[in-house]
C-alpha positions in Angstrom: 3.0 -5.1 -19.5 1.6 -3.2 -16.6 2.1 0.6 -16.5 3.1 2.0 -13.1 3.2 5.6 -11.9 6.3 5.0 -9.9 8.4 4.8 -13.1 8.1 8.6 -13.3 9.6 8.9 -9.8 12.5 6.8 -10.9 13.1 8.9 -14.0 13.0 12.1 -11.8 15.5 10.5 -9.5 17.8 9.6 -12.4 17.8 13.2 -13.7 19.0 14.7 -10.4 22.6 16.0 -10.7 23.5 14.9 -7.2 21.5 11.8 -6.3 21.6 9.5 -3.3 21.1 5.7 -3.6 17.4 5.1 -4.0 15.8 2.8 -1.4 12.7 1.2 -2.9 10.5 -0.2 -0.2 7.3 -2.1 -0.4 5.5 -5.4 0.4 6.6 -8.6 -1.2 5.4 -9.0 -4.8 4.2 -5.4 -5.4 6.4 -5.3 -8.5 9.6 -3.7 -7.3 12.0 -6.0 -9.2 9.9 -5.8 -12.4 9.8 -2.0 -12.4 13.5 -1.6 -11.7 14.5 -4.1 -14.5 12.2 -2.3 -16.9 13.5 1.2 -15.9 17.2 0.0 -16.2 16.7 -1.5 -19.6 15.1 1.8 -20.9 17.5 4.3 -19.3 21.0 2.8 -18.8 23.7 1.4 -21.0 24.8 -1.0 -18.3 22.8 -2.8 -15.7 24.1 -5.0 -12.8 21.5 -6.7 -10.7 22.3 -8.7 -7.5 19.5 -10.6 -5.7 20.6 -11.6 -2.2 17.8 -14.1 -1.7 18.2 -16.0 -4.9 22.1 -15.8 -4.9 23.1 -16.0 -1.2 26.8 -16.2 -2.0 26.7 -12.7 -3.3 26.3 -11.5 0.3 30.1 -12.2 0.8 30.9 -9.3 -1.6 29.9 -6.8 1.1 31.9 -8.5 4.0 34.6 -6.2 5.3 36.0 -3.4 3.2 33.4 -0.8 2.2 35.6 1.0 -0.3 33.5 1.3 -3.5 36.3 0.3 -5.8 36.8 -2.8 -3.7 33.1 -3.7 -3.8 32.9 -3.1 -7.6 35.9 -5.3 -8.2 34.3 -8.1 -6.1 31.0 -7.7 -8.1 32.9 -7.9 -11.4 34.6 -11.1 -10.3 31.4 -12.6 -9.0 29.1 -11.6 -11.8 30.7 -12.2 -15.2 29.9 -9.6 -17.8 29.4 -6.8 -15.2 30.3 -3.4 -16.5 30.8 -0.3 -14.3 31.0 3.0 -16.1 30.4 6.2 -14.1 27.0 7.8 -14.9 26.1 4.9 -17.3 25.7 1.9 -14.9 22.8 1.2 -12.6 23.6 -1.2 -9.7 20.5 -2.9 -8.3 20.7 -4.5 -4.9 17.5 -6.6 -4.7 16.2 -8.1 -1.5 18.7 -6.1 0.4 17.1 -7.0 3.8 19.0 -10.3 3.4 22.4 -8.6 3.3 22.6 -5.9 6.0 26.2 -5.2 5.1 25.0 -4.1 1.6 22.7 -1.6 3.2 25.6 -0.2 5.2 27.5 0.1 2.0 24.9 2.5 0.5 26.5 5.3 2.5 29.8 4.8 0.7 28.2 4.7 -2.7 26.4 7.9 -1.8 29.7 9.6 -0.8 31.5 8.2 -3.9 28.8 9.4 -6.4 30.0 7.7 -9.5 27.4 5.0 -9.9 23.6 5.1 -9.7 22.3 2.6 -7.1 18.8 1.3 -6.3 18.3 -1.0 -3.3 15.0 -2.8 -2.9 13.4 -5.0 -0.3 10.1 -6.1 1.2 11.2 -6.2 4.8 13.4 -3.1 5.2 11.7 -2.0 8.4 12.3 -5.4 10.0 16.0 -6.0 10.0 17.3 -2.5 10.9 18.9 -3.9 14.1 21.1 -6.0 11.9 22.6 -3.1 10.0 25.9 -2.1 11.7 25.9 1.5 10.4 22.4 2.5 9.2 22.9 5.0 6.3 20.8 7.8 7.7 20.7 10.7 5.4 22.5 8.9 2.6 19.5 7.3 0.8 16.3 8.6 -0.8 13.4 6.4 0.2 10.4 5.7 -2.1 7.5 3.4 -1.0 5.9 1.3 -3.7 2.4 -0.2 -3.4 0.3 -2.6 -5.4 -1.6 -1.1 -8.3 -3.9 1.8 -7.4 -7.3 2.0 -8.9 -6.2 4.2 -11.8 -3.3 1.8 -12.6 -5.8 -1.1 -12.4 -8.1 0.7 -14.9 -5.1 1.1 -17.3 -4.5 -2.6 -17.0 -8.1 -3.3 -17.9 -7.7 -1.2 -21.1 -9.3 2.0 -19.9 -7.5 4.9 -21.6 -6.2 7.8 -19.6 -8.5 10.2 -21.5 -11.5 8.2 -20.3 -10.4 8.5 -16.7 -10.0 12.2 -17.2 -13.6 12.2 -18.7 -14.8 10.6 -15.4 -12.7 13.2 -13.4 -14.6 15.9 -15.3 -17.8 14.9 -13.5 -15.9 15.0 -10.2 -14.4 18.4 -10.9 -17.8 19.9 -12.0 -19.7 18.0 -9.2 -22.2 16.9 -11.9 -24.1 13.6 -12.2 -22.1 10.9 -14.0 -23.6 9.6 -17.3 -25.5 6.5 -16.1 -23.8 4.0 -18.5 -20.3 5.3 -17.5 -21.3 5.2 -13.8 -22.5 1.6 -13.9 -19.4 0.5 -15.8 -17.1 2.3 -13.3 -18.9 0.6 -10.4 -18.3 -2.7 -12.1 -14.6 -2.0 -12.5 -14.5 -0.9 -8.9 -16.0 -4.2 -7.7 -13.5 -6.0 -9.9 -10.7 -4.1 -8.2 -12.0 -5.0 -4.8 -11.9 -8.7 -5.8 -8.7 -8.8 -7.8 -6.8 -6.1 -5.9 -3.6 -4.6 -7.2 -0.9 -7.2 -6.8 0.8 -7.3 -10.3 0.9 -11.1 -10.7 -2.8 -11.3 -9.7 -3.8 -8.6 -12.1 -1.8 -10.2 -14.9 -3.4 -13.6 -14.1 -6.8 -12.0 -14.6 -5.8 -10.3 -17.9 -4.4 -13.5 -19.2 -7.2 -15.9 -18.1 -10.3 -13.9 -16.9 -10.6 -16.8 -14.5 -11.4 -15.7 -10.9 -10.5 -19.2 -9.6 -6.9 -18.7 -10.9 -7.0 -15.2 -9.4 -7.8 -16.6 -6.0 -5.1 -19.3 -6.4 -2.5 -16.6 -7.1 -3.7 -14.4 -4.2 -3.5 -17.3 -1.8 0.0 -18.1 -3.0 1.0 -14.6 -2.0 -0.7 -14.9 1.4 1.3 -18.1 1.9 4.5 -16.2 1.0 3.6 -13.6 3.7 3.2 -16.4 6.3 6.5 -17.8 5.2 8.1 -14.4 5.7 6.7 -14.2 9.2 8.2 -17.7 9.9 11.5 -16.7 8.4 12.1 -13.1 9.6 10.1 -12.6 12.8 12.1 -13.3 15.9 11.3 -15.9 18.5 7.8 -15.6 19.9 6.9 -12.9 17.4 6.4 -15.6 14.7 3.2 -17.0 16.3 2.0 -13.6 17.5 2.4 -11.8 14.1 0.7 -14.7 12.4 -2.2 -14.6 14.9 -2.6 -10.8 14.4 -2.5 -11.3 10.6 -5.2 -14.0 10.7 -7.4 -11.9 13.0 -7.9 -9.0 10.5 -11.1 -10.4 8.9 -12.6 -10.9 12.3 -11.6 -7.4 13.4 -13.3 -5.9 10.4 -16.5 -7.9 10.8 -17.1 -6.4 14.3 -19.6 -3.5 14.7 -16.9 -1.6 16.5 -14.0 -1.5 14.1 -11.3 -0.4 16.6 -8.6 -3.1 16.7 -9.2 -5.4 19.7 -6.3 -7.5 21.0 -8.9 -9.7 22.7 -10.0 -10.9 19.2 -6.5 -12.2 18.7 -6.4 -13.8 22.1 -8.8 -13.5 25.0 -7.6 -11.2 27.8 -4.5 -10.2 25.7 -3.4 -6.6 25.4 -1.0 -4.2 23.7 1.9 -5.3 25.8 1.9 -8.7 24.2 0.8 -7.9 20.6 1.6 -4.3 19.8 5.1 -5.3 18.5 3.6 -8.0 16.3 1.2 -5.5 14.6 4.1 -3.1 14.0 6.0 -6.0 12.4 3.1 -6.5 9.9 3.1 -2.7 9.2 6.8 -2.6 8.6 6.5 -5.6 6.3 4.0 -3.6 4.2 1.0 -5.9 4.9 -1.3 -3.6 6.9 -2.3 0.0 7.3 -3.1 1.7 10.6 -6.0 4.2 10.8 -5.7 6.3 14.0 -8.6 7.8 16.0 -8.7 11.5 16.3 -9.3 13.1 19.7 -10.9 16.0 18.0 -11.9 16.1 14.3 -9.7 19.1 13.5 -6.4 19.9 11.8 -3.6 19.2 12.4 -4.5 15.5 12.5 -1.1 14.3 13.5 -1.1 16.3 16.7 -4.4 15.0 18.1 -4.4 11.3 17.0 -4.5 8.7 19.7 -1.8 6.1 18.9 -3.4 3.6 21.3 -6.8 3.6 19.5 -6.8 2.5 15.9 -8.2 0.4 13.1 -6.2 -2.0 11.0 -6.8 -2.5 7.2 -5.1 -4.8 4.7 -3.0 -2.9 2.2 -4.4 -4.9 -0.7 -8.1 -5.6 -0.5 -7.9 -8.4 -3.0 -5.8 -10.3 -0.5 -8.4 -9.6 2.2 -11.1 -11.1 0.0 -8.8 -14.2 -0.5 -8.6 -14.7 3.2 -12.4 -15.1 3.3 -14.3 -18.1 2.0 -14.3 -19.2 -1.6 -17.7 -17.6 -2.4 -16.6 -14.1 -1.3 -15.5 -13.1 -4.8 -18.9 -13.8 -6.4 -20.7 -12.1 -3.5 -18.7 -8.9 -4.1 -19.2 -9.0 -7.8 -23.0 -9.6 -7.2 -23.0 -6.7 -4.6 -24.0 -9.1 -1.8 -21.7 -9.8 1.1 -23.5 -9.6 4.4 -21.6 -8.6 7.5 -18.3 -8.1 5.8 -19.6 -5.8 3.1 -19.2 -2.5 4.9 -15.8 -3.4 6.2 -14.5 -4.4 2.8 -15.7 -1.1 1.3 -13.9 0.7 4.2 -10.8 -1.3 3.5 -10.7 -0.4 -0.2 -11.3 3.3 0.4 -8.5 3.2 3.1 -6.2 1.5 0.6 -7.0 4.1 -2.1 -6.4 7.0 0.3 -3.1 5.6 1.6 -1.9 5.1 -2.0 -2.9 8.7 -2.7 -0.5 9.8 0.1 -3.0 10.3 2.9 -2.3 9.1 6.5 -5.4 7.4 7.7 -7.5 8.8 10.5 -11.0 8.3 11.8 -13.2 9.8 14.6 -15.3 8.1 17.3 -17.2 9.7 20.1 -18.4 7.3 23.0 -19.1 4.5 20.5 -22.3 6.5 19.4 -20.8 8.6 16.6 -18.2 7.4 14.2 -16.8 8.8 11.0 -14.9 6.3 8.9 -12.1 8.6 7.7 -10.9 12.2 8.0 -8.6 13.6 5.3 -7.2 17.0 4.5 -9.0 18.0 1.4 -8.8 21.6 0.0 -6.9 22.4 3.2 -9.8 21.7 5.5 -10.6 18.7 7.7 -13.1 16.7 5.6 -15.2 13.9 7.1 -15.6 10.8 4.9 -18.4 8.2 5.3 -18.2 5.0 3.3 -21.4 3.1 2.5 -21.8 0.0 0.4 -25.5 0.8 -0.3 -27.1 3.6 -2.4 -28.6 5.2 0.8 -28.0 8.9 0.6 -29.0 9.7 4.2 -26.1 11.1 6.3 -27.3 11.5 9.9 -23.8 10.9 11.4 -22.3 13.3 8.9 -24.9 16.0 9.7 -24.2 15.6 13.4 -20.5 16.0 12.8 -21.1 19.3 10.9 -23.7 20.6 13.4 -21.9 19.7 16.7 -18.2 19.3 16.0 -17.2 22.3 13.9 -16.7 20.2 10.8 -17.3 22.3 7.7 -17.3 19.7 4.9 -18.3 16.0 4.5 -18.2 13.5 1.6 -20.3 10.4 1.6 -18.9 7.7 -0.7 -21.6 5.3 -1.7 -23.0 3.0 -4.4 -24.7 6.1 -5.8 -24.2 8.8 -8.3 -23.0 12.4 -7.6 -25.3 14.5 -5.5 -25.8 16.1 -2.1 -27.2 14.8 1.2 -27.5 18.2 2.9 -25.7 21.5 3.3 -21.9 20.9 2.9 -22.4 17.2 2.5 -21.5 15.8 -0.9 -22.5 12.3 -2.2 -20.0 10.6 -4.6 -19.7 7.2 -6.2 -17.2 5.0 -4.3 -14.8 5.1 -7.3 -14.4 8.8 -7.0 -12.2 8.2 -3.9 -9.3 8.0 -6.4 -9.5 11.7 -7.0 -9.6 12.7 -3.3 
């Protein structure tokens, strides 16, 4: 049984006196259905669950009349044993992207207020055009991701007090005990290879077999391609798939900025920008935008035409590569992809921590992998897969671009690489 932080968010939502229907959004197979089922069983007397993909006939319930009593009566006739008691029943509308009328009905459940409603879907950003009356202002949205590194550590049997023990080194900026450091780096490499998709993590817990892990990851990737074929419109099918398959090639380049020419020679944003947005809306990729100046506020000076693309789950990125990539990562030897993979995992960790992703590049000569707001200042982040503590690019940022603080994440212990430049182990990204 995998522990997930989002369960606390669900409990906080339940305890609100005046709550809106909760819209739980996230990529396919990040554990949305599992967590809602578990939450309902622990917190409600009655639970009614409708899955619009598995039971397509249930979509008819939401045709026509949006009166809540009318909808509830239809559900009770269609799902024997359903019980609706105000304040004691949770209604779960799963895979709601397959029933646009059900999404419209969320407004009426919000206005009615008698029943707690959670709606969930993996492609909620995709089919908004099919929703006749989008319930703006009538839902509370929560995004769910695959397991973050801390949740992964829980799954591996690492107690919370041990994680807090590691955080103590972070807080005090002191060198991590070498035995602890080496074990944490081993867990970190495992997390890169396995990723955070719940079924993949559970497969590893049950079998400790990386071949079965890879098989489960590739089944998920196949499901993603099936979603593209099923939900992307017309020519977007081939274009979204081409963008998706280009991600490893993009990350292997010396210049990490996303290049449409890697997808198709001489192609540009006009042809493929919508396809990339489709992948983002489906929860498959993250965008990392280039800053025009490395200063706060980031949002105001980001160039939306210049960006990098990362997979939201690094384990799935590894699964796209050849069969030996798992062993190479675990053995700390991956050639041209190594730096890109470590960038991807740090970007994934930052995004799960709530950071929007930004980087900085100056004339292709100076690049900083990430910028985050940390302690209310613009903080430069450099990611290195080696133990090299030198930080020439970081030093240049501080000396020439009015940046006051930098952190180098590396295969190294805690330390410093110059004035205002901290060196931290890669796994410390979870505390930033």
